[in-house]
C-alpha positions in Angstrom: -24.5 8.7 5.4 -22.0 11.5 4.9 -23.4 14.8 3.2 -21.1 16.4 0.6 -20.9 20.1 -0.5 -18.8 20.8 -3.5 -18.1 24.0 -5.9 -18.2 23.6 -9.8 -18.2 26.2 -12.9 -21.6 26.5 -13.7 -21.6 24.7 -17.4 -19.7 22.1 -16.0 -22.3 21.2 -13.4 -25.3 21.7 -15.5 -23.3 19.2 -18.2 -23.1 16.7 -15.2 -26.9 17.4 -14.5 -28.2 16.4 -17.8 -25.5 13.6 -18.1 -27.0 12.0 -14.8 -23.8 12.2 -13.0 -24.9 14.3 -9.9 -27.3 11.7 -8.4 -26.3 9.7 -5.2 -25.8 6.4 -7.3 -23.8 7.8 -10.3 -21.4 9.8 -7.9 -20.7 6.6 -5.7 -20.2 4.9 -8.9 -17.8 7.4 -9.8 -16.0 7.1 -6.8 -16.0 3.8 -6.0 -14.3 3.4 -9.7 -11.6 6.0 -9.1 -10.5 4.5 -5.7 -9.8 1.2 -7.5 -7.7 2.8 -10.2 -5.9 4.7 -7.5 -5.6 1.6 -5.7 -4.5 -0.2 -8.5 -1.5 3.0 -9.7 -0.6 2.7 -6.1 0.1 -1.1 -6.5 1.8 -0.9 -9.8 4.2 1.9 -8.6 5.0 -0.2 -6.0 5.8 -3.2 -8.2 7.7 -1.2 -10.8 9.8 0.1 -7.2 10.4 -3.3 -6.4 11.4 -4.3 -10.1 13.7 -1.4 -10.2 15.9 -2.9 -6.9 17.0 -5.5 -9.2 17.8 -9.0 -7.6 17.8 -8.6 -4.1 19.6 -11.3 -2.4 17.5 -13.1 0.0 18.3 -15.3 3.1 17.5 -18.9 2.9 15.5 -20.7 5.9 18.6 -21.8 7.5 19.9 -18.2 7.2 16.8 -16.8 9.2 17.3 -19.5 11.9 21.0 -18.7 12.1 20.3 -15.0 12.8 17.7 -15.8 15.2 19.9 -18.0 17.3 22.6 -15.3 17.1 20.0 -12.5 17.9 18.7 -14.5 21.0 22.3 -15.4 22.3 23.3 -11.8 22.2 20.1 -10.9 24.5 20.8 -13.9 26.8 24.4 -13.1 27.1 23.1 -8.8 27.9 21.0 -10.5 30.9 17.6 -9.3 32.2 16.8 -6.0 31.4 
């Protein structure tokens, strides 16, 4: 277990204490919820970036195989390293 010390304004600390939010289980629940929310936010941001790219042409499996063959031929032509 890790111990964390935080500094809060007195009024906020008192209100949080009265609401039961400063207990270890409550803080753990709050932090886990925030971590999930942040992960979802990052996922949606990445999805937005991807959709902003529009239709990006993709390579067919055949095109990928041709590229691999060309790369291997190029390496063979270069000889041993």
